[in-house]
BALUM-188025 format. One record per residue (C-alpha): y, z negated, x; residue in one letter. Coordinates in steps of 0.5 Angstrom, whole numbers. Layout:
Y  Z  X  A
...
***
This chain:
0  0  0  X
5  -1  6  X
4  5  9  X
5  9  2  X
11  4  1  X
14  7  7  X
13  14  5  X
16  13  -2  X
23  9  1  X
24  15  6  X
24  21  1  X
28  16  -4  X
33  16  2  X
33  23  4  X
33  26  -3  X
39  21  -5  X
43  23  2  X
42  31  -1  X
45  29  -7  X
51  26  -4  X
52  32  0  X
51  37  -6  X
56  33  -10  X
61  34  -4  X
59  41  -3  X
66  44  -4  X
68  40  3  X
63  44  7  X
65  50  11  X
61  57  10  X
64  59  16  X
59  62  21  X
58  58  27  X
58  62  33  X
56  57  37  X
50  55  32  X
45  60  36  X
46  55  42  X
41  49  38  X
36  54  35  X
30  56  38  X
30  64  37  X
23  67  38  X
20  74  38  X
14  78  41  X
14  75  47  X
10  69  52  X
17  66  54  X
24  64  52  X
29  67  58  X
34  62  56  X
29  56  56  X
30  51  62  X
22  50  62  X
16  55  61  X
16  56  54  X
10  61  52  X
8  63  45  X
3  67  41  X
5  71  35  X
1  74  29  X
0  80  33  X
-3  77  39  X
-8  72  36  X
-11  79  32  X
-12  82  38  X
-15  76  41  X
-19  74  35  X
-17  67  34  X
-22  63  30  X
-19  57  32  X
-12  55  35  X
-16  53  42  X
-18  61  42  X
-11  63  44  X
-9  58  48  X
-14  60  53  X
-10  66  55  X
-4  61  56  X
-2  60  64  X
-2  53  66  X
-7  51  60  X
-14  49  61  X
-18  48  55  X
-25  44  55  X
-29  47  50  X
-36  43  49  X
-40  49  46  X
-40  53  39  X
-36  52  33  X
-37  45  32  X
-36  43  39  X
-30  39  41  X
-24  43  44  X
-18  40  48  X
-13  42  52  X
-10  40  59  X
-3  43  61  X
-2  43  68  X
-7  38  70  X
-4  32  67  X
-9  31  62  X
-10  32  54  X
-7  26  52  X
0  28  56  X
0  34  51  X
3  33  45  X
0  37  38  X
5  38  33  X
5  41  26  X
11  44  23  X
15  40  28  X
12  33  26  X
7  30  32  X
0  29  31  X
-4  23  33  X
-10  20  35  X
-9  13  37  X
-17  12  37  X
-19  17  42  X
-12  21  44  X
-16  27  44  X
-14  32  38  X
-19  37  37  X
-16  44  36  X
-22  46  33  X
-19  43  27  X
-14  48  26  X
-15  55  23  X
-12  61  27  X
-11  65  21  X
-6  59  18  X
-1  59  24  X
4  64  24  X
5  62  31  X
3  58  37  X
8  55  42  X
7  51  48  X
13  48  53  X
11  45  59  X
17  41  60  X
23  39  57  X
25  43  51  X
32  46  49  X
32  44  42  X
36  38  41  X
33  37  34  X
27  35  37  X
24  29  35  X
23  23  39  X
16  23  40  X
16  30  42  X
21  29  47  X
17  24  50  X
11  29  52  X
10  32  59  X
8  38  55  X
8  40  47  X
3  45  43  X
7  47  37  X
3  50  30  X
8  53  26  X
7  56  19  X
14  58  17  X
16  59  10  X
12  65  7  X
15  71  4  X
13  74  -2  X
16  80  -1  X
21  80  -8  X
15  79  -12  X
13  72  -16  X
7  71  -13  X
2  74  -7  X
-5  72  -6  X
-10  74  -1  X
-18  72  0  X
-22  73  6  X
-29  73  8  X
-33  73  15  X
-40  73  17  X
-42  72  25  X
-48  71  29  X
-52  65  29  X
-51  64  22  X
-44  63  22  X
-41  64  15  X
-33  63  13  X
-29  64  7  X
-21  63  6  X
-17  64  0  X
-9  62  -1  X
-3  65  -5  X
5  64  -5  X
9  63  -11  X
16  63  -13  X
18  57  -17  X
26  59  -18  X
31  61  -13  X
30  55  -9  X
23  53  -9  X
17  57  -6  X
10  54  -6  X
4  56  -1  X
-3  54  -3  X
-9  55  3  X
-16  53  3  X
-22  55  8  X
-29  54  9  X
-34  55  14  X
-41  54  15  X
-45  55  22  X
-52  54  24  X
-50  55  31  X
-56  55  34  X
-55  60  40  X
-60  61  46  X
-59  59  52  X
-63  58  59  X
-65  51  62  X
-65  52  69  X
-71  48  73  X
-73  53  78  X
-78  57  77  X
-80  53  70  X
-73  56  67  X
-74  56  60  X
-71  60  54  X
-69  55  49  X
-64  55  43  X
-58  50  41  X
-61  44  37  X
-57  40  32  X
-50  44  33  X
-50  46  25  X
-43  45  22  X
-40  45  15  X
-32  44  15  X
-27  45  9  X
-20  45  10  X
-14  45  4  X
-7  46  5  X
-1  45  0  X
6  46  2  X
13  46  -2  X
19  49  1  X
25  47  -3  X
33  49  -2  X
35  43  -5  X
42  43  -4  X
47  49  -1  X
46  46  6  X
39  42  6  X
32  45  6  X
26  40  5  X
19  41  7  X
13  38  4  X
6  39  6  X
0  36  5  X
-7  37  9  X
-14  35  8  X
-20  37  13  X
-27  34  12  X
-33  36  17  X
-41  35  17  X
-44  36  24  X
-49  35  28  X
-48  33  36  X
-50  39  40  X
-53  34  46  X
-53  34  53  X
-59  39  55  X
-62  34  59  X
-62  29  54  X
-65  35  48  X
-71  31  46  X
-67  24  45  X
-60  26  43  X
-61  32  39  X
-61  28  32  X
-54  25  32  X
-49  26  27  X
-42  26  26  X
-37  26  20  X
-30  27  19  X
-25  26  14  X
-17  27  16  X
-11  28  11  X
-4  27  12  X
2  28  7  X
9  30  11  X
16  31  9  X
22  34  13  X
29  34  11  X
34  39  15  X
42  38  13  X
48  41  16  X
53  36  14  X
59  41  17  X
60  45  23  X
59  40  28  X
54  35  25  X
46  37  23  X
41  32  21  X
34  32  21  X
29  27  18  X
22  26  17  X
17  22  14  X
8  22  15  X
3  18  12  X
-4  20  15  X
-11  17  15  X
-17  19  18  X
-25  17  17  X
-30  18  23  X
-37  16  22  X
-42  17  28  X
-50  16  26  X
-55  16  32  X
-62  14  28  X
-66  14  35  X
-63  7  38  X
-68  2  40  X
-64  -4  37  X
-66  -9  31  X
-64  -4  26  X
-67  2  30  X
-60  6  30  X
-53  6  31  X
-48  7  25  X
-41  7  27  X
-36  7  22  X
-28  8  23  X
-22  8  19  X
-15  10  22  X
-9  9  19  X
-1  12  21  X
6  11  18  X
11  15  21  X
19  15  20  X
24  20  24  X
31  22  25  X
35  26  29  X
42  27  29  X
46  33  33  X
53  33  34  X
57  39  37  X
63  36  41  X
65  43  43  X
63  50  43  X
59  49  49  X
57  42  49  X
53  39  45  X
49  32  44  X
44  29  40  X
40  22  39  X
34  21  35  X
29  15  33  X
22  15  31  X
18  9  29  X
10  9  28  X
6  4  26  X
-2  5  27  X
-8  1  26  X
-15  2  27  X
-21  -1  22  X
-29  -1  24  X
-35  -4  21  X
-38  -7  27  X
-38  -15  27  X
-34  -15  35  X
-29  -10  32  X
-22  -12  35  X
-18  -9  29  X
-12  -7  33  X
-5  -6  31  X
0  -2  35  X
8  -1  33  X
11  4  37  X
19  6  37  X
21  12  41  X
28  13  42  X
32  19  45  X
39  21  48  X
40  28  50  X
46  33  52  X
46  40  53  X
51  45  56  X
51  52  55  X
55  58  57  X
53  66  57  X
50  64  63  X
48  57  65  X
45  52  60  X
44  45  63  X
40  40  59  X
39  32  60  X
35  27  56  X
34  20  57  X
27  17  52  X
25  10  51  X
19  8  49  X
17  1  46  X
10  -1  44  X
7  -8  42  X
0  -9  40  X
-4  -15  36  X
-11  -15  34  X
-15  -19  29  X
-21  -21  34  X
-20  -22  42  X
-14  -22  46  X
-9  -15  45  X
-7  -11  50  X
0  -13  53  X
6  -9  50  X
10  -4  54  X
18  -2  55  X
19  5  59  X
25  9  60  X
24  16  62  X
29  21  64  X
29  29  64  X
33  35  66  X
33  42  66  X
37  48  68  X
37  55  66  X
41  60  70  X
42  68  68  X
42  71  76  X
42  78  74  X
45  79  67  X
43  86  66  X
36  86  68  X
35  80  64  X
34  75  70  X
34  68  70  X
32  62  75  X
30  56  71  X
28  49  74  X
26  42  71  X
25  35  72  X
21  30  67  X
18  23  68  X
13  21  62  X
9  15  60  X
2  14  56  X
-2  8  54  X
-9  8  54  X
-12  9  47  X
-15  4  42  X
-22  7  45  X
-20  6  52  X
-18  -1  51  X
-22  -4  45  X
-28  0  44  X
-35  -5  44  X
-39  -1  50  X
-33  1  54  X
-27  -2  52  X
-23  -5  58  X
-17  -9  57  X
-15  -8  65  X
-14  -1  64  X
-7  1  66  X
-2  6  63  X
-1  13  66  X
6  14  69  X
7  21  71  X
13  26  75  X
13  33  74  X
18  38  78  X
18  45  76  X
22  51  78  X
21  58  77  X
24  66  74  X
23  69  68  X
25  77  67  X
26  80  60  X
28  87  59  X
28  92  53  X
28  100  55  X
27  104  48  X
21  102  44  X
18  98  50  X
19  91  51  X
17  87  58  X
17  80  60  X
15  77  67  X
15  70  69  X
13  66  75  X
13  58  76  X
11  53  81  X
10  46  79  X
9  39  82  X
6  33  79  X
5  26  81  X
0  22  76  X
0  14  77  X
-6  10  75  X
-9  16  71  X
-14  15  66  X
-20  19  66  X
-25  21  60  X
-32  22  63  X
-37  24  57  X
-44  21  57  X
-50  23  53  X
-45  26  48  X
-38  28  45  X
-37  22  42  X
-38  17  47  X
-34  16  53  X
-33  12  60  X
-26  11  62  X
-23  9  69  X
-17  9  73  X
-15  14  78  X
-10  10  82  X
-6  17  84  X
-7  24  83  X
-2  30  86  X
-3  37  83  X
1  43  86  X
1  49  82  X
3  56  80  X
3  60  74  X
5  67  72  X
4  72  67  X
6  79  65  X
7  82  58  X
9  89  56  X
9  91  48  X
12  98  44  X
14  96  38  X
16  103  35  X
12  110  34  X
5  112  32  X
1  109  38  X
4  102  40  X
0  99  46  X
1  92  49  X
-1  88  55  X
-1  81  57  X
-4  78  63  X
-3  71  66  X
-6  68  72  X
-6  60  75  X
-7  57  81  X
-8  49  81  X
-9  44  86  X
-11  37  83  X
-12  32  89  X
-15  25  88  X
-10  21  93  X
-12  14  91  X
-15  11  97  X
-15  15  104  X
-22  12  106  X
-25  14  100  X
-31  19  99  X
-26  23  94  X
-20  23  98  X
-16  30  97  X
-22  32  92  X
-21  37  86  X
-21  33  79  X
-27  34  75  X
-26  40  70  X
-20  43  74  X
-21  50  77  X
-16  52  82  X
-16  60  80  X
-16  62  73  X
-14  69  70  X
-14  72  63  X
-12  79  60  X
-11  82  53  X
-10  90  52  X
-9  93  45  X
-7  99  41  X
-5  99  34  X
-5  106  32  X
-6  110  25  X
-13  111  26  X
-16  105  28  X
-13  99  32  X
-17  96  38  X
-17  91  43  X
-20  88  50  X
-20  81  52  X
-22  78  59  X
-22  71  61  X
-24  68  68  X
-25  62  71  X
-26  60  79  X
-31  55  81  X
-30  48  80  X
-34  41  80  X
-36  37  75  X
-35  30  79  X
-30  27  82  X
-34  28  89  X
-34  35  91  X
-41  36  93  X
-45  42  92  X
-49  39  87  X
-43  38  83  X
-41  45  83  X
-40  49  77  X
-40  57  78  X
-35  61  77  X
-35  66  70  X
-32  71  66  X
-32  73  59  X
-30  79  55  X
-30  81  48  X
-27  87  44  X
-24  88  37  X
-24  94  32  X
-19  93  26  X
-16  97  21  X
-12  96  14  X
-12  100  8  X
-7  101  3  X
-9  102  -4  X
-6  102  -11  X
-4  94  -12  X
-7  91  -6  X
-8  92  2  X
-16  92  5  X
-17  90  12  X
-23  91  16  X
-25  88  22  X
-31  88  27  X
-31  85  34  X
-36  82  39  X
-35  76  43  X
-38  75  50  X
-39  83  51  X
-43  82  57  X
-47  76  55  X
-45  72  61  X
-48  65  61  X
-44  59  63  X
-42  52  62  X
-35  50  61  X
-37  43  61  X
-44  41  65  X
-50  41  61  X
-46  44  55  X
-48  51  55  X
-43  56  51  X
-46  61  47  X
-48  68  49  X
-46  75  46  X
-44  74  39  X
-41  79  33  X
-37  78  27  X
-34  82  22  X
-29  80  16  X
-26  84  10  X
-19  81  8  X
-16  83  1  X
-8  82  0  X
-5  82  -7  X
***
């Protein structure tokens, strides 16, 4: 009830503010502000924003279609600087680490509001549909957006899933239906529609269902006695439903409210070394939230943004093969969170702007175990930022502050923390006619241990220390357009230092982790990319190429056996490429993913070496315009060469697979 009351109170206050602004509408200026463009992130068909002080990459609908994106994690594999951990198959956990900092330093936002998991700190990006997202954006460092909520501004990197307000193309309503079928008995269906309700309101409803057996073949290596086997206990059934209301509730204000529900039931594909004993474990998830954002322009100098969210997540893990008095392990957890956010942007002059923001979050975790600590965490994020933007120079500075307090019902709670972290960034247009920019940034981040890190019955350790990281980056970006061709190139070098890094190492399955601190980690890296696109003409070719070099070293103890060794699951070299051609006959794409060798242990011995691998794929698709609807057909092959590899040791990835789909748009 307490969480619901907070949300109701927030929405009441924001609506009251809106009505007051409506009543005072005659004093608001209708003049178009020439300086407003300084505070709006403008995105187009590009992987980087040339005016950003940090590396900003974006995948739009065209790129996601060319790569055959089924889940959001699929397209992130083509972003330089991002390392995707994939435990195999549709149901395998999928997390992203940016610039070697770890998944917990990478925030995930849905339409500008942060998604959190205080229990594990790992957001499974496999939960989010690539079909639903209008674009996916990743920023590695400080963001130019001064209206960014404080909780996002405090993160080292942010992955933003943006849906956007639907365009019904002048019609009262539009809808679609889609079905897909793929290898290993994978079947999915998706449907939805957008409806105009008067001149000011648009309603969007979507639902998606997926089911797969996931029993793909793999080779279990054992010298001369290697066996060909099929993946066990990897079945998945998922359902996702979303509804959104977009309202222009008064002349200078807009309100977006979204409800989201996700549920899944699946087997946990085991580490293949323990296949006989661990292939019966099951996992159930139910996750939902309601969030709302109000944006208001008070006058030509002042903008306001308010957000509220309530979320609940239920998890059940069952292992029926445990030798205890009950003959099983049946863990159930419920996590709830209430979130309130407010940000104010004030334009002091044509080129100078400032903002302040405060976020409050109340998180609690409950479980069925007799020894559950049942922790509650209070988090207060605040931020203050300045920005100077001229035609050729952009300067940003921000100060982020985090305060946390914890209490538990059982045993001692972890310490409270208070941390101040500054960030700064620069973007200078070196050669305007060529579109050449130089950018540089410096940031400091802070992240707490998760509830599982601290309080989990088997592995929780209250002596874990928070991570503190410093990240420096510098690079160039060049964007230019000649006729119908657009070209974008970027290259950034970065250096990060993480103290007391918390490492999560998987055990027998993806539900159980072992936690430890690594005293100090130093990362040196380079990321670069090139994109060329044609926007006009009968034949519209496009090319996207990216490369990442990353050296992440353990610098904890010069006398230890792991001194200067590469961190686990961090390849030094990674590359990707996508090339596609849109034309009236049939659209075609080809993609390539490459990873150099890496290690599955902090000690880089030959027995822990993971070999390099590559994966290729291709797609064909075409749309047909019929009387009252549009029909789209698509066929694709994933892992065309049937490359056999593992991203995580003893969790084999699927080999060659096929997928076909049909979509009707009304």
